C-alpha positions in Angstrom: 167.2 8.0 104.5 170.4 9.1 102.8 168.6 9.9 99.5 165.8 11.9 101.2 167.9 14.1 103.4 169.2 16.5 100.6 165.6 17.0 99.4 164.4 17.9 102.8 167.2 20.4 103.3 166.5 22.1 99.9 162.8 22.4 100.8 163.6 23.9 104.2 166.0 26.4 102.6 163.4 27.4 100.0 160.7 27.8 102.7 163.0 30.0 104.9 163.9 32.1 101.8 160.3 32.7 100.9 159.4 33.6 104.5 162.3 36.0 104.6 161.3 37.7 101.4 157.6 38.1 102.5 158.7 39.4 105.9 161.0 41.9 104.2 158.2 43.2 101.9 155.9 43.5 104.9 158.4 45.4 107.0 159.7 47.7 104.2 157.7 51.1 104.2 155.8 51.9 101.0 155.2 55.3 99.3 153.4 58.1 101.2 149.6 58.0 101.1 149.2 61.8 101.7 149.0 62.8 98.0 146.1 60.4 97.6 144.2 62.2 100.3 144.8 65.7 98.9 142.0 65.6 96.3 140.1 68.7 95.2 141.1 72.3 94.9 143.7 74.1 97.0 142.2 76.9 99.0 143.4 79.5 101.5 143.4 79.0 105.2 140.3 79.0 107.4 140.5 82.7 108.2 140.7 83.7 104.5 137.9 81.4 103.6 135.6 82.9 106.3 136.5 86.5 105.1 135.6 85.7 101.5 132.4 83.9 102.4 131.3 86.8 104.6 132.0 89.3 101.8 130.0 87.3 99.3 127.1 86.9 101.7 127.0 90.7 102.4 127.1 91.5 98.7 124.3 89.0 98.0 122.2 90.4 100.9 122.3 93.9 99.5 121.4 92.8 96.0 118.6 90.4 97.0 117.0 92.9 99.3 117.0 95.4 96.5 114.9 93.1 94.3 117.7 91.8 92.1 116.9 88.5 90.4 118.3 85.3 91.9 120.2 84.4 88.8 122.0 87.8 89.0 122.7 87.5 92.7 124.1 84.0 92.3 126.3 85.0 89.4 127.7 88.0 91.3 128.5 85.9 94.4 130.3 83.3 92.3 132.2 85.9 90.4 133.3 87.5 93.6 134.3 84.2 95.3 136.3 83.1 92.2 138.1 86.4 92.1 138.9 86.2 95.8 140.5 82.7 95.4 137.6 80.3 96.1 136.8 78.6 92.9 134.8 75.6 94.3 131.8 77.4 95.8 128.1 76.6 95.7 125.4 79.2 96.3 121.7 78.4 97.1 119.0 81.1 97.5 115.4 80.7 98.4 113.8 84.2 98.5 114.4 84.8 102.2 117.7 82.9 102.7 121.2 82.7 101.2 123.4 79.6 101.7 127.0 79.4 100.5 129.4 76.4 100.7 133.1 76.4 100.0 134.5 72.9 99.1 138.0 72.1 100.3 138.6 68.6 98.9 138.7 65.3 100.9 141.4 66.5 103.3 139.3 69.3 104.9 135.7 69.9 105.8 133.6 72.3 103.7 132.8 75.7 105.1 129.1 76.6 104.9 127.3 79.8 105.9 123.6 80.9 105.8 121.8 84.2 106.3 118.2 85.3 106.3 116.8 88.4 104.6 113.9 89.9 106.5 113.6 93.3 104.8 113.2 94.8 101.3 114.5 98.2 100.5 114.9 100.0 97.2 118.3 101.9 97.1 119.7 101.8 93.6 122.8 103.8 94.7 123.7 101.1 97.2 123.2 98.5 94.5 125.5 100.4 92.1 128.2 100.8 94.8 128.2 97.0 95.6 128.5 96.3 91.9 131.5 98.5 91.7 133.1 96.7 94.6 132.8 93.4 92.8 134.3 94.9 89.7 137.2 96.3 91.6 137.9 93.0 93.3 137.9 91.2 89.9 140.2 93.9 88.5 142.6 93.4 91.4 142.1 96.9 92.7 140.8 95.7 96.1 141.7 92.8 98.3 139.2 91.0 100.5 139.9 93.1 103.6 139.6 96.4 101.7 136.4 95.2 99.9 134.8 94.2 103.2 135.5 97.7 104.6 134.0 99.3 101.5 130.8 97.1 101.8 130.5 98.0 105.5 130.7 101.7 104.6 128.1 101.3 101.9 125.7 99.5 104.3 126.1 102.2 106.9 125.8 105.2 104.5 122.3 106.7 104.5 120.4 107.3 101.3 122.1 109.8 99.0 119.0 112.1 99.0 116.7 113.1 101.8 113.5 111.1 102.0 111.4 114.0 100.9 113.3 113.8 97.5 112.0 110.3 97.1 108.5 111.5 97.8 109.0 114.2 95.1 110.1 111.4 92.8 107.0 109.3 93.4 104.8 112.4 92.9 106.6 113.3 89.7 106.1 109.8 88.5 102.4 110.0 89.0 102.2 113.4 87.2 104.2 112.0 84.3 101.9 109.0 83.9 98.8 111.2 84.0 100.3 113.3 81.2 101.4 110.2 79.3 97.8 108.9 79.3 96.5 112.2 78.0 95.4 114.0 81.1 95.7 117.8 81.5 97.8 119.8 83.9 95.1 119.8 86.6 94.8 116.0 86.5 98.6 115.6 86.6 98.8 118.0 89.6 96.0 116.2 91.5 97.7 112.8 90.8 101.0 114.2 92.0 99.6 115.5 95.3 97.6 112.4 95.9 100.7 110.1 95.4 102.8 112.3 97.7 100.2 112.0 100.5 100.0 108.2 99.9 103.8 107.9 100.1 104.1 109.8 103.4 101.3 107.9 105.0 102.8 104.6 103.8 106.1 105.4 105.3 104.5 106.1 108.6 102.6 102.9 108.5 105.8 101.1 107.7 107.4 102.5 110.8 104.5 101.1 112.8 105.0 97.7 111.3 101.8 97.5 109.3 102.0 94.7 106.7 102.5 95.8 103.1 99.1 94.2 102.0 97.2 96.8 104.1 99.4 99.6 102.8 98.6 98.6 99.3 94.9 98.5 100.2 95.0 101.9 101.7 97.0 103.3 98.8 94.4 102.1 96.3 91.6 103.4 98.4 93.2 106.9 98.9 93.9 107.2 95.1 90.2 106.4 94.3 88.8 108.6 97.1 90.9 111.6 96.1 89.6 111.5 92.6 86.1 111.1 93.9 86.4 114.1 96.2 87.8 116.3 93.5 85.1 115.4 91.1 82.4 115.9 93.8 83.8 119.4 94.4 83.5 120.2 90.7 87.2 120.9 90.4 87.4 119.3 87.0 85.9 121.0 84.0 84.2 119.5 81.0 86.3 116.9 79.2 88.6 116.2 82.2 89.5 112.6 83.0 89.6 112.2 86.8 90.0 108.4 86.3 93.6 109.2 85.2 94.3 110.1 88.8 93.5 106.6 89.9 95.3 105.1 86.9 98.4 107.0 87.8 98.2 106.0 91.4 97.8 102.3 90.4 100.8 102.6 88.1 103.0 104.0 91.0 101.8 101.2 93.3 102.5 98.6 90.6 106.0 99.9 90.1 107.0 98.6 93.5 106.3 95.0 92.5 109.2 92.9 91.4 107.6 91.4 88.3 110.7 91.6 86.1 112.8 89.7 88.7 110.1 87.1 89.2 109.9 86.2 85.5 113.7 86.2 85.2 113.9 83.8 88.1 111.3 81.5 86.4 113.1 81.6 83.1 116.5 80.9 84.7 115.1 77.8 86.5 114.7 79.2 90.0 111.2 78.0 90.3 111.0 78.0 94.1 112.0 81.6 94.4 109.8 82.6 91.5 106.9 80.9 93.1 107.5 82.8 96.3 107.7 86.1 94.5 104.5 85.3 92.6 102.7 84.8 95.9 104.0 88.2 97.1 103.0 90.0 93.9 99.5 88.3 94.0 99.0 89.3 97.6 100.0 92.9 97.1 97.9 93.2 93.9 94.9 91.8 95.7 95.4 94.5 98.3 95.5 97.1 95.6 92.4 95.7 94.0 90.6 95.6 97.4 91.3 99.3 98.0 90.2 100.5 94.6 87.0 98.5 94.6 86.0 99.8 98.0 86.5 103.3 96.8 84.5 102.6 93.6 81.7 101.1 95.7 81.6 104.3 97.7 81.5 106.4 94.6 78.5 104.4 93.3 76.7 104.9 96.6 77.2 108.7 96.3 76.1 108.6 92.7 79.5 109.8 91.5 80.9 106.9 89.5 84.5 107.3 88.4 83.9 106.0 84.9 86.9 104.8 82.9 88.0 107.1 80.2 87.5 106.0 76.6 90.2 105.7 73.9 93.4 107.6 74.6 94.1 110.6 72.3 96.4 109.8 69.4 97.3 113.1 67.9 100.9 114.0 66.9 101.2 116.5 69.7 99.9 114.0 72.3 102.3 111.4 70.9 105.3 113.7 71.4 104.0 114.7 74.9 103.7 111.0 75.8 107.3 110.3 74.7 108.5 113.2 76.8 106.3 112.0 79.7 107.8 108.5 79.3 111.3 110.0 79.8 110.3 112.1 82.8 108.5 109.1 84.4 111.6 107.0 84.2 113.7 109.8 85.6 111.4 110.3 88.6 111.3 106.6 89.3 115.0 106.4 89.3 115.1 109.5 91.6 112.5 107.9 94.0 114.7 104.7 94.0 117.8 106.7 95.1 119.6 106.0 91.9 123.0 107.7 91.3 122.6 111.1 89.7 124.7 110.1 86.7 122.2 107.4 85.8 119.2 109.7 85.7 119.8 110.8 82.1 120.3 107.2 81.0 117.0 106.2 82.7 115.2 109.0 80.9 116.7 108.1 77.6 115.7 104.5 77.9 112.2 105.4 79.2 111.5 107.6 76.2 112.9 105.0 73.8 110.6 102.3 75.3 107.5 104.4 74.9 108.5 105.6 71.4 108.8 101.9 70.3 105.5 101.0 71.9 103.7 104.1 70.5 105.0 103.5 67.0 104.1 99.8 67.0 100.6 100.4 68.4 99.6 103.6 66.6 101.5 103.3 63.3 102.0 99.7 62.6 98.9 98.4 64.3 100.6 95.8 66.5 98.6 94.6 69.5 99.3 95.9 73.0 100.9 92.7 74.4 103.4 92.0 71.6 104.2 95.8 71.3 104.9 95.9 75.1 107.2 92.9 74.8 109.2 94.4 71.9 109.5 97.7 73.8 110.7 95.9 76.9 113.2 94.0 74.7 114.7 97.4 73.8 114.9 98.2 77.6 116.7 94.8 78.2 119.1 95.4 75.4 119.9 98.9 76.6 120.4 97.7 80.1 122.9 95.1 79.0 124.8 97.4 76.7 124.9 100.3 79.2 126.3 97.8 81.8 129.2 97.1 79.6 129.8 100.7 78.5 129.0 102.7 81.7 129.1 100.0 84.4 125.5 100.9 85.3 123.7 98.0 87.1 121.0 96.6 84.7 118.4 97.0 87.4 118.7 100.8 87.5 117.9 100.9 83.8 115.3 98.1 83.6 113.1 99.3 86.5 113.0 102.9 85.2 112.7 101.9 81.6 109.6 99.7 81.9 107.8 102.2 84.2 106.0 104.0 81.3 104.8 100.7 80.0 103.1 99.5 83.2 99.4 98.7 82.6 98.0 101.0 85.2 95.0 102.3 83.2 94.1 98.8 82.0 94.2 97.5 85.6 91.9 100.3 86.7 89.5 99.5 83.9 89.4 95.8 85.1 88.9 96.9 88.7 86.0 99.2 87.6 84.4 96.4 85.6 84.6 94.1 88.6 83.1 96.7 90.9 80.2 97.3 88.5 79.4 93.8 87.3 80.9 91.5 89.8 83.3 88.6 89.4 81.6 87.1 86.4 82.0 90.2 84.2 84.5 91.3 81.6 86.7 92.6 84.4 88.5 89.3 84.9 89.4 89.3 81.2 90.7 92.8 81.4 92.7 92.1 84.5 94.1 89.0 82.8 95.2 91.1 79.8 96.9 93.5 82.2 98.7 90.6 83.8 99.7 89.4 80.3 101.1 92.9 79.6 103.2 92.6 82.8 104.5 89.2 81.8 105.4 90.6 78.3 107.3 93.4 80.0 109.3 91.0 82.1 109.9 88.5 79.3 111.1 91.2 76.9 113.6 92.6 79.5 114.9 89.1 80.4 115.4 88.3 76.7 117.3 91.5 76.1 119.6 91.0 79.0 120.2 87.4 78.0 121.2 88.5 74.5 123.7 91.2 75.8 125.0 89.4 78.9 128.7 88.3 78.9 129.0 84.6 78.1 130.4 82.6 81.0 132.6 79.6 80.9 130.9 76.3 82.0 132.8 76.3 85.3 131.6 79.8 86.0 128.0 79.1 85.7 126.0 79.1 88.9 126.1 75.8 90.8 123.1 76.3 93.1 119.6 75.1 92.6 117.8 77.9 94.4 119.2 81.2 95.5 117.9 83.5 98.2 118.5 86.4 100.5 120.5 87.2 103.5 119.9 89.3 106.5 120.9 88.3 110.0 123.8 90.2 111.3 125.0 92.3 108.3 122.9 95.4 108.4 123.3 97.4 111.5 120.6 99.1 113.4 120.5 102.3 111.3 119.9 100.1 108.2 117.0 98.4 110.0 115.4 101.8 110.6 116.1 102.7 107.0 114.4 99.5 105.8 111.5 100.1 108.0 111.1 103.6 106.5 111.4 102.7 102.8 111.4 98.9 102.4 107.9 98.0 103.3 105.9 101.0 101.9 103.5 100.2 99.1 105.9 102.1 96.8 109.0 100.2 97.8 107.7 96.7 98.2 110.6 95.0 96.4 
C-alpha cells in the first residue's frame, strides 16, 4: 500500500492537469470567423445596387428594342455596371426579356431583376443618346443618379423629326433604289409615292394593333398593285421597267428586318435569341411573299403580267448614277430611322462606298454576287467600327444605312414572280434561296468587320450570360407606348 500511494497521487495530478488544460482550451475564445464569411466582391449598399441595376436595364431596353444585337446589348450593360461599381454582374437576354443579377459574395444575397420588351421601335437618335450616356459614365462625367435622369429624359423625348419626315425618308429610299437598279425618273417617282402611301397606311394599321405579318402582306400587295395600275393606264412608255417599283418596295420592306443582328447573335453564340429572330424574319418575309404573289396572280388574270426586267444596265454613266443612288438611299434610310443629323453624311459615304465596292467586284473583276456582297458588307462593318472610335457614332446607325443599297430586293421579286408563274416546284425557290444567301453574306460581312475593329476586352469584361434579351415593363411611359405603336410595328420599322 505504501509503495502504490505515490503512483496513484501522480496519476491523479496528471489527470487533473490534463483536464484543466482541455477545459482552458475549450473556454478560451478563438479568432473571429467573420473574415471567413466575407467572400466575394465588395459592393455598395442595397440602394446603390438597385439604382445601378435599374439604369443598366433601361439602357438595355432601349438598345434591344431598337434592334441592336444581343452581344452588343450585353457588352454595353456589363460596361455600364462595371463603371458604376458593380463588377460581379451576370446578364441574360432572350429576345423578349432581360435578366440581370448582381453577386454580393456569401455574406449577402444576390440582387436579380428582370424586364420584358413588348415593343420594337426604330429611333437611331435615341440609340445614339443612350450610347453617349454610357460613355459619359465610363469617363466619370456622370454619376448613376445623373445618368438615370438623362436616360429618363431620352425616353420621354419624342422623335427628333416629325413623322412625315420619316415618311419622306422611306419614299426617298424607294426612289433611290429604283434609280440604283436602272429605272428612270418616272419609275423612281412612282416608287416613291407608292412607298409613302404604304408607310402611312402601315402606321395607321399599327395604331389599330394589326399584327406586322398582315402589314407586310398588305405592303407587298400594294406595291405590286400600284405598278399594275400604272402599267394598265399606259403611264410608262417603251423601255420602262415597272417591275422596279415592286423591287424598290420590296427593298424598303426588307430593310425593316433585323438580318444583321440575327446573324451577329448566331455568330456570338446566342442561339436562342438568333432562333427567335429567324422565326420573326421568316414570318415577315412570308407575309411579304404572300402579298406580292397575290398581286401577281391578279395581274395574270387581267393579262397584264409584271414581268421581271432583264439584265441591269452596266454603262459608265449608270454605274456613277448607281453609286450616287447608293449614297442617297443610305441617307434616306438614316433619315427614316430618325438618325442624328450629324450622322447622315457618314451614312451616305458608307452607302456609296459599299455599292462602289460591290459594283467594281461584279462588273469589273467578275466576282459573283454573293462573295461581292460579303466583301462590300465587310467594308461597311469596318467603317462602322472605325467611325465608332473616331466619331462615337453607334455602329448600328452606319451598318443599317450602309447595307441598304445591297439588299436583294430585285432578286427577291424575281423569285416571287417565278413562284407565281410556275408554282413551288419552279426555279423560284432557287432564286429566293440565292436572295437569302445574299442577306446572310451581308450580315456575315458586317459582323466580321465589326469584330476586326471592336476594342479588345479583358477576360473579366467579357459577357457572362448565356442568352441576352429585351426589357420593357415599367420603363417606357405612356407617350413612348404610343410612339412605339406608331413606328415600332409598321412593316418599315419591324425591328
